[in-house]
HTML snippet that shows the backbone in 3Dmol.js (N, CA, C, O; Angstrom):
<script src="https://3Dmol.org/build/3Dmol-min.js"></script>
<div id="view" style="width:600px;height:400px;position:relative"></div>
<script>
const pdb = `
ATOM      1  N   MET A   1      53.171   9.510   3.851  1.00  0.00           N
ATOM      2  CA  MET A   1      54.021   9.593   5.011  1.00  0.00           C
ATOM      3  C   MET A   1      53.291  10.221   6.190  1.00  0.00           C
ATOM      4  O   MET A   1      53.303   9.666   7.289  1.00  0.00           O
ATOM      5  N   TRP A   2      52.648  11.382   5.974  1.00  0.00           N
ATOM      6  CA  TRP A   2      51.992  12.077   7.080  1.00  0.00           C
ATOM      7  C   TRP A   2      50.760  11.342   7.558  1.00  0.00           C
ATOM      8  O   TRP A   2      50.351  11.518   8.705  1.00  0.00           O
ATOM      9  N   GLY A   3      50.159  10.525   6.715  1.00  0.00           N
ATOM     10  CA  GLY A   3      48.963   9.808   7.112  1.00  0.00           C
ATOM     11  C   GLY A   3      49.237   8.757   8.168  1.00  0.00           C
ATOM     12  O   GLY A   3      48.319   8.343   8.875  1.00  0.00           O
ATOM     13  N   SER A   4      50.478   8.319   8.290  1.00  0.00           N
ATOM     14  CA  SER A   4      50.805   7.261   9.239  1.00  0.00           C
ATOM     15  C   SER A   4      51.264   7.797  10.598  1.00  0.00           C
ATOM     16  O   SER A   4      51.512   7.013  11.514  1.00  0.00           O
ATOM     17  N   ILE A   5      51.379   9.114  10.740  1.00  0.00           N
ATOM     18  CA  ILE A   5      51.806   9.696  12.016  1.00  0.00           C
ATOM     19  C   ILE A   5      50.575   9.955  12.874  1.00  0.00           C
ATOM     20  O   ILE A   5      49.668  10.690  12.484  1.00  0.00           O
ATOM     21  N   GLY A   6      50.566   9.344  14.036  1.00  0.00           N
ATOM     22  CA  GLY A   6      49.436   9.492  14.946  1.00  0.00           C
ATOM     23  C   GLY A   6      49.741  10.472  16.061  1.00  0.00           C
ATOM     24  O   GLY A   6      50.821  11.062  16.101  1.00  0.00           O
ATOM     25  N   PRO A   7      48.788  10.646  16.970  1.00  0.00           N
ATOM     26  CA  PRO A   7      48.968  11.591  18.078  1.00  0.00           C
ATOM     27  C   PRO A   7      50.150  11.237  18.987  1.00  0.00           C
ATOM     28  O   PRO A   7      50.849  12.129  19.467  1.00  0.00           O
ATOM     29  N   ALA A   8      50.372   9.956  19.222  1.00  0.00           N
ATOM     30  CA  ALA A   8      51.478   9.552  20.095  1.00  0.00           C
ATOM     31  C   ALA A   8      52.820   9.944  19.478  1.00  0.00           C
ATOM     32  O   ALA A   8      53.720  10.406  20.179  1.00  0.00           O
ATOM     33  N   GLU A   9      52.947   9.757  18.168  1.00  0.00           N
ATOM     34  CA  GLU A   9      54.191  10.120  17.493  1.00  0.00           C
ATOM     35  C   GLU A   9      54.408  11.628  17.511  1.00  0.00           C
ATOM     36  O   GLU A   9      55.536  12.092  17.675  1.00  0.00           O
ATOM     37  N   LEU A  10      53.328  12.398  17.342  1.00  0.00           N
ATOM     38  CA  LEU A  10      53.441  13.858  17.378  1.00  0.00           C
ATOM     39  C   LEU A  10      53.876  14.349  18.754  1.00  0.00           C
ATOM     40  O   LEU A  10      54.702  15.255  18.861  1.00  0.00           O
ATOM     41  N   ILE A  11      53.326  13.757  19.795  1.00  0.00           N
ATOM     42  CA  ILE A  11      53.708  14.135  21.159  1.00  0.00           C
ATOM     43  C   ILE A  11      55.179  13.812  21.396  1.00  0.00           C
ATOM     44  O   ILE A  11      55.906  14.616  21.979  1.00  0.00           O
ATOM     45  N   LEU A  12      55.618  12.647  20.950  1.00  0.00           N
ATOM     46  CA  LEU A  12      57.017  12.268  21.095  1.00  0.00           C
ATOM     47  C   LEU A  12      57.922  13.220  20.316  1.00  0.00           C
ATOM     48  O   LEU A  12      58.975  13.622  20.812  1.00  0.00           O
ATOM     49  N   LEU A  13      57.521  13.575  19.122  1.00  0.00           N
ATOM     50  CA  LEU A  13      58.296  14.501  18.306  1.00  0.00           C
ATOM     51  C   LEU A  13      58.397  15.872  18.977  1.00  0.00           C
ATOM     52  O   LEU A  13      59.474  16.469  18.998  1.00  0.00           O
ATOM     53  N   MET A  14      57.292  16.374  19.523  1.00  0.00           N
ATOM     54  CA  MET A  14      57.320  17.665  20.219  1.00  0.00           C
ATOM     55  C   MET A  14      58.224  17.609  21.450  1.00  0.00           C
ATOM     56  O   MET A  14      58.929  18.572  21.753  1.00  0.00           O
ATOM     57  N   PHE A  15      58.201  16.488  22.153  1.00  0.00           N
ATOM     58  CA  PHE A  15      59.052  16.321  23.331  1.00  0.00           C
ATOM     59  C   PHE A  15      60.528  16.340  22.942  1.00  0.00           C
ATOM     60  O   PHE A  15      61.343  16.967  23.619  1.00  0.00           O
ATOM     61  N   ILE A  16      60.869  15.657  21.856  1.00  0.00           N
ATOM     62  CA  ILE A  16      62.257  15.634  21.392  1.00  0.00           C
ATOM     63  C   ILE A  16      62.699  17.034  20.965  1.00  0.00           C
ATOM     64  O   ILE A  16      63.811  17.459  21.279  1.00  0.00           O
ATOM     65  N   ILE A  17      61.834  17.745  20.255  1.00  0.00           N
ATOM     66  CA  ILE A  17      62.155  19.117  19.841  1.00  0.00           C
ATOM     67  C   ILE A  17      62.372  20.002  21.062  1.00  0.00           C
ATOM     68  O   ILE A  17      63.292  20.820  21.083  1.00  0.00           O
ATOM     69  N   LEU A  18      61.532  19.842  22.074  1.00  0.00           N
ATOM     70  CA  LEU A  18      61.680  20.619  23.307  1.00  0.00           C
ATOM     71  C   LEU A  18      63.014  20.320  23.983  1.00  0.00           C
ATOM     72  O   LEU A  18      63.677  21.230  24.480  1.00  0.00           O
ATOM     73  N   LEU A  19      63.407  19.050  24.004  1.00  0.00           N
ATOM     74  CA  LEU A  19      64.689  18.687  24.606  1.00  0.00           C
ATOM     75  C   LEU A  19      65.873  19.243  23.818  1.00  0.00           C
ATOM     76  O   LEU A  19      66.854  19.699  24.404  1.00  0.00           O
ATOM     77  N   VAL A  20      65.779  19.205  22.505  1.00  0.00           N
ATOM     78  CA  VAL A  20      66.895  19.643  21.669  1.00  0.00           C
ATOM     79  C   VAL A  20      67.064  21.160  21.715  1.00  0.00           C
ATOM     80  O   VAL A  20      68.177  21.658  21.882  1.00  0.00           O
ATOM     81  N   PHE A  21      65.969  21.888  21.568  1.00  0.00           N
ATOM     82  CA  PHE A  21      66.060  23.344  21.456  1.00  0.00           C
ATOM     83  C   PHE A  21      65.862  24.071  22.778  1.00  0.00           C
ATOM     84  O   PHE A  21      66.296  25.215  22.914  1.00  0.00           O
ATOM     85  N   GLY A  22      65.236  23.457  23.731  1.00  0.00           N
ATOM     86  CA  GLY A  22      64.988  24.107  25.005  1.00  0.00           C
ATOM     87  C   GLY A  22      63.763  24.999  24.942  1.00  0.00           C
ATOM     88  O   GLY A  22      63.346  25.429  23.866  1.00  0.00           O
ATOM     89  N   SER A  23      63.193  25.272  26.101  1.00  0.00           N
ATOM     90  CA  SER A  23      61.945  26.039  26.144  1.00  0.00           C
ATOM     91  C   SER A  23      62.155  27.511  25.799  1.00  0.00           C
ATOM     92  O   SER A  23      61.217  28.174  25.358  1.00  0.00           O
ATOM     93  N   LYS A  24      63.357  28.031  25.990  1.00  0.00           N
ATOM     94  CA  LYS A  24      63.598  29.452  25.710  1.00  0.00           C
ATOM     95  C   LYS A  24      63.746  29.727  24.221  1.00  0.00           C
ATOM     96  O   LYS A  24      63.372  30.803  23.755  1.00  0.00           O
ATOM     97  N   ARG A  25      64.282  28.777  23.471  1.00  0.00           N
ATOM     98  CA  ARG A  25      64.484  28.987  22.031  1.00  0.00           C
ATOM     99  C   ARG A  25      63.287  28.534  21.212  1.00  0.00           C
ATOM    100  O   ARG A  25      63.219  28.825  20.017  1.00  0.00           O
ATOM    101  N   LEU A  26      62.346  27.832  21.818  1.00  0.00           N
ATOM    102  CA  LEU A  26      61.201  27.302  21.080  1.00  0.00           C
ATOM    103  C   LEU A  26      60.349  28.395  20.437  1.00  0.00           C
ATOM    104  O   LEU A  26      59.988  28.245  19.270  1.00  0.00           O
ATOM    105  N   PRO A  27      60.004  29.495  21.134  1.00  0.00           N
ATOM    106  CA  PRO A  27      59.233  30.558  20.473  1.00  0.00           C
ATOM    107  C   PRO A  27      59.979  31.184  19.299  1.00  0.00           C
ATOM    108  O   PRO A  27      59.378  31.511  18.276  1.00  0.00           O
ATOM    109  N   GLU A  28      61.289  31.347  19.451  1.00  0.00           N
ATOM    110  CA  GLU A  28      62.100  31.896  18.364  1.00  0.00           C
ATOM    111  C   GLU A  28      62.084  30.955  17.158  1.00  0.00           C
ATOM    112  O   GLU A  28      61.984  31.402  16.016  1.00  0.00           O
ATOM    113  N   LEU A  29      62.182  29.677  17.415  1.00  0.00           N
ATOM    114  CA  LEU A  29      62.136  28.676  16.348  1.00  0.00           C
ATOM    115  C   LEU A  29      60.777  28.692  15.650  1.00  0.00           C
ATOM    116  O   LEU A  29      60.705  28.625  14.423  1.00  0.00           O
ATOM    117  N   ALA A  30      59.708  28.782  16.430  1.00  0.00           N
ATOM    118  CA  ALA A  30      58.359  28.811  15.854  1.00  0.00           C
ATOM    119  C   ALA A  30      58.154  30.061  14.998  1.00  0.00           C
ATOM    120  O   ALA A  30      57.548  29.985  13.929  1.00  0.00           O
ATOM    121  N   ARG A  31      58.654  31.205  15.458  1.00  0.00           N
ATOM    122  CA  ARG A  31      58.551  32.433  14.660  1.00  0.00           C
ATOM    123  C   ARG A  31      59.297  32.289  13.340  1.00  0.00           C
ATOM    124  O   ARG A  31      58.801  32.703  12.293  1.00  0.00           O
ATOM    125  N   GLY A  32      60.475  31.709  13.392  1.00  0.00           N
ATOM    126  CA  GLY A  32      61.259  31.512  12.178  1.00  0.00           C
ATOM    127  C   GLY A  32      60.563  30.590  11.191  1.00  0.00           C
ATOM    128  O   GLY A  32      60.554  30.852   9.988  1.00  0.00           O
ATOM    129  N   ILE A  33      59.985  29.519  11.697  1.00  0.00           N
ATOM    130  CA  ILE A  33      59.249  28.594  10.828  1.00  0.00           C
ATOM    131  C   ILE A  33      58.027  29.283  10.249  1.00  0.00           C
ATOM    132  O   ILE A  33      57.734  29.133   9.063  1.00  0.00           O
ATOM    133  N   GLY A  34      57.311  30.036  11.070  1.00  0.00           N
ATOM    134  CA  GLY A  34      56.130  30.759  10.592  1.00  0.00           C
ATOM    135  C   GLY A  34      56.477  31.771   9.516  1.00  0.00           C
ATOM    136  O   GLY A  34      55.763  31.903   8.523  1.00  0.00           O
ATOM    137  N   LYS A  35      57.576  32.485   9.717  1.00  0.00           N
ATOM    138  CA  LYS A  35      58.018  33.466   8.720  1.00  0.00           C
ATOM    139  C   LYS A  35      58.376  32.774   7.409  1.00  0.00           C
ATOM    140  O   LYS A  35      58.039  33.264   6.331  1.00  0.00           O
ATOM    141  N   GLY A  36      59.050  31.648   7.502  1.00  0.00           N
ATOM    142  CA  GLY A  36      59.411  30.893   6.304  1.00  0.00           C
ATOM    143  C   GLY A  36      58.194  30.387   5.546  1.00  0.00           C
ATOM    144  O   GLY A  36      58.156  30.436   4.316  1.00  0.00           O
ATOM    145  N   VAL A  37      57.204  29.902   6.278  1.00  0.00           N
ATOM    146  CA  VAL A  37      55.974  29.408   5.648  1.00  0.00           C
ATOM    147  C   VAL A  37      55.233  30.555   4.971  1.00  0.00           C
ATOM    148  O   VAL A  37      54.734  30.395   3.857  1.00  0.00           O
ATOM    149  N   ARG A  38      55.154  31.718   5.633  1.00  0.00           N
ATOM    150  CA  ARG A  38      54.495  32.877   5.029  1.00  0.00           C
ATOM    151  C   ARG A  38      55.199  33.309   3.748  1.00  0.00           C
ATOM    152  O   ARG A  38      54.542  33.608   2.750  1.00  0.00           O
ATOM    153  N   GLN A  39      56.522  33.344   3.766  1.00  0.00           N
ATOM    154  CA  GLN A  39      57.278  33.729   2.573  1.00  0.00           C
ATOM    155  C   GLN A  39      57.068  32.724   1.447  1.00  0.00           C
ATOM    156  O   GLN A  39      56.943  33.111   0.285  1.00  0.00           O
ATOM    157  N   PHE A  40      57.028  31.453   1.781  1.00  0.00           N
ATOM    158  CA  PHE A  40      56.796  30.414   0.778  1.00  0.00           C
ATOM    159  C   PHE A  40      55.415  30.564   0.159  1.00  0.00           C
ATOM    160  O   PHE A  40      55.267  30.490  -1.061  1.00  0.00           O
ATOM    161  N   ASN A  41      54.403  30.775   0.997  1.00  0.00           N
ATOM    162  CA  ASN A  41      53.039  30.952   0.486  1.00  0.00           C
ATOM    163  C   ASN A  41      52.922  32.208  -0.366  1.00  0.00           C
ATOM    164  O   ASN A  41      52.215  32.204  -1.374  1.00  0.00           O
ATOM    165  N   GLN A  42      53.602  33.280   0.022  1.00  0.00           N
ATOM    166  CA  GLN A  42      53.580  34.506  -0.773  1.00  0.00           C
ATOM    167  C   GLN A  42      54.237  34.275  -2.127  1.00  0.00           C
ATOM    168  O   GLN A  42      53.757  34.776  -3.143  1.00  0.00           O
ATOM    169  N   ALA A  43      55.323  33.524  -2.147  1.00  0.00           N
ATOM    170  CA  ALA A  43      55.995  33.218  -3.413  1.00  0.00           C
ATOM    171  C   ALA A  43      55.084  32.404  -4.324  1.00  0.00           C
ATOM    172  O   ALA A  43      55.058  32.631  -5.534  1.00  0.00           O
ATOM    173  N   ILE A  44      54.344  31.470  -3.764  1.00  0.00           N
ATOM    174  CA  ILE A  44      53.397  30.675  -4.557  1.00  0.00           C
ATOM    175  C   ILE A  44      52.322  31.578  -5.143  1.00  0.00           C
ATOM    176  O   ILE A  44      51.978  31.446  -6.318  1.00  0.00           O
ATOM    177  N   GLU A  45      51.788  32.495  -4.339  1.00  0.00           N
ATOM    178  CA  GLU A  45      50.764  33.415  -4.835  1.00  0.00           C
ATOM    179  C   GLU A  45      51.324  34.326  -5.925  1.00  0.00           C
ATOM    180  O   GLU A  45      50.636  34.612  -6.904  1.00  0.00           O
ATOM    181  N   ASP A  46      52.559  34.779  -5.766  1.00  0.00           N
ATOM    182  CA  ASP A  46      53.187  35.628  -6.786  1.00  0.00           C
ATOM    183  C   ASP A  46      53.331  34.877  -8.107  1.00  0.00           C
ATOM    184  O   ASP A  46      53.086  35.439  -9.174  1.00  0.00           O
ATOM    185  N   VAL A  47      53.725  33.621  -8.035  1.00  0.00           N
ATOM    186  CA  VAL A  47      53.871  32.814  -9.252  1.00  0.00           C
ATOM    187  C   VAL A  47      52.513  32.603  -9.911  1.00  0.00           C
ATOM    188  O   VAL A  47      52.394  32.705 -11.132  1.00  0.00           O
ATOM    189  N   LYS A  48      51.493  32.310  -9.115  1.00  0.00           N
ATOM    190  CA  LYS A  48      50.145  32.128  -9.673  1.00  0.00           C
ATOM    191  C   LYS A  48      49.672  33.403 -10.361  1.00  0.00           C
ATOM    192  O   LYS A  48      49.093  33.352 -11.446  1.00  0.00           O
ATOM    193  N   GLU A  49      49.920  34.543  -9.727  1.00  0.00           N
ATOM    194  CA  GLU A  49      49.516  35.828 -10.300  1.00  0.00           C
ATOM    195  C   GLU A  49      50.264  36.091 -11.604  1.00  0.00           C
ATOM    196  O   GLU A  49      49.674  36.557 -12.579  1.00  0.00           O
ATOM    197  N   GLU A  50      51.546  35.798 -11.622  1.00  0.00           N
ATOM    198  CA  GLU A  50      52.354  35.998 -12.829  1.00  0.00           C
ATOM    199  C   GLU A  50      51.863  35.100 -13.963  1.00  0.00           C
ATOM    200  O   GLU A  50      51.821  35.530 -15.116  1.00  0.00           O
ATOM    201  N   ILE A  51      51.499  33.884 -13.655  1.00  0.00           N
ATOM    202  CA  ILE A  51      50.971  32.972 -14.679  1.00  0.00           C
ATOM    203  C   ILE A  51      49.660  33.509 -15.226  1.00  0.00           C
ATOM    204  O   ILE A  51      49.434  33.474 -16.436  1.00  0.00           O
ATOM    205  N   ASP A  52      48.789  34.008 -14.350  1.00  0.00           N
ATOM    206  CA  ASP A  52      47.514  34.575 -14.794  1.00  0.00           C
ATOM    207  C   ASP A  52      47.741  35.791 -15.689  1.00  0.00           C
ATOM    208  O   ASP A  52      47.052  35.953 -16.696  1.00  0.00           O
ATOM    209  N   ILE A  53      48.694  36.640 -15.335  1.00  0.00           N
ATOM    210  CA  ILE A  53      48.989  37.833 -16.138  1.00  0.00           C
ATOM    211  C   ILE A  53      49.489  37.423 -17.521  1.00  0.00           C
ATOM    212  O   ILE A  53      49.085  38.011 -18.524  1.00  0.00           O
ATOM    213  N   LYS A  54      50.355  36.428 -17.582  1.00  0.00           N
ATOM    214  CA  LYS A  54      50.872  35.964 -18.868  1.00  0.00           C
ATOM    215  C   LYS A  54      49.751  35.378 -19.726  1.00  0.00           C
ATOM    216  O   LYS A  54      49.716  35.596 -20.937  1.00  0.00           O
ATOM    217  N   ASP A  55      48.830  34.629 -19.097  1.00  0.00           N
ATOM    218  CA  ASP A  55      47.709  34.050 -19.842  1.00  0.00           C
ATOM    219  C   ASP A  55      46.802  35.141 -20.402  1.00  0.00           C
ATOM    220  O   ASP A  55      46.367  35.057 -21.551  1.00  0.00           O
ATOM    221  N   ILE A  56      46.516  36.155 -19.606  1.00  0.00           N
ATOM    222  CA  ILE A  56      45.657  37.258 -20.055  1.00  0.00           C
ATOM    223  C   ILE A  56      46.342  38.019 -21.184  1.00  0.00           C
ATOM    224  O   ILE A  56      45.706  38.366 -22.179  1.00  0.00           O
ATOM    225  N   ASP A  57      47.642  38.280 -21.030  1.00  0.00           N
ATOM    226  CA  ASP A  57      48.393  38.989 -22.067  1.00  0.00           C
ATOM    227  C   ASP A  57      48.403  38.183 -23.367  1.00  0.00           C
ATOM    228  O   ASP A  57      48.261  38.745 -24.453  1.00  0.00           O
ATOM    229  N   LYS A  58      48.569  36.886 -23.252  1.00  0.00           N
ATOM    230  CA  LYS A  58      48.581  36.022 -24.430  1.00  0.00           C
ATOM    231  C   LYS A  58      47.214  36.040 -25.125  1.00  0.00           C
ATOM    232  O   LYS A  58      47.149  36.052 -26.354  1.00  0.00           O
ATOM    233  N   GLN A  59      46.128  36.042 -24.350  1.00  0.00           N
ATOM    234  CA  GLN A  59      44.784  36.066 -24.927  1.00  0.00           C
ATOM    235  C   GLN A  59      44.510  37.398 -25.614  1.00  0.00           C
ATOM    236  O   GLN A  59      43.871  37.433 -26.666  1.00  0.00           O
ATOM    237  N   LEU A  60      44.987  38.497 -25.027  1.00  0.00           N
ATOM    238  CA  LEU A  60      44.754  39.808 -25.625  1.00  0.00           C
ATOM    239  C   LEU A  60      45.538  39.980 -26.925  1.00  0.00           C
ATOM    240  O   LEU A  60      45.046  40.600 -27.869  1.00  0.00           O
ATOM    241  N   ARG A  61      46.722  39.449 -26.978  1.00  0.00           N
ATOM    242  CA  ARG A  61      47.562  39.581 -28.168  1.00  0.00           C
ATOM    243  C   ARG A  61      47.212  38.547 -29.236  1.00  0.00           C
ATOM    244  O   ARG A  61      47.413  38.787 -30.426  1.00  0.00           O
ATOM    245  N   GLY A  62      46.704  37.427 -28.820  1.00  0.00           N
ATOM    246  CA  GLY A  62      46.520  36.323 -29.757  1.00  0.00           C
ATOM    247  C   GLY A  62      45.146  36.202 -30.218  1.00  0.00           C
ATOM    248  O   GLY A  62      44.839  35.315 -31.014  1.00  0.00           O
TER     249      GLY A  62
END
`;
const viewer = $3Dmol.createViewer("view");
viewer.addModel(pdb, "pdb");
viewer.setStyle({}, {cartoon: {color: "spectrum"}});
viewer.zoomTo();
viewer.render();
</script>
């Protein structure tokens, strides 16, 4: 899906977002999206760490 989106489509999408949310709410929206992405990435890292801990514990006991 993302491979078929070109620069023209991205510009159009940004323009539509600007029209819908307005220039004053755009920074707030970007901060919210950034915070969500950071939380998602942190959750992924936590799961990876938990899996590694379980594997190490299993190797030590087994």
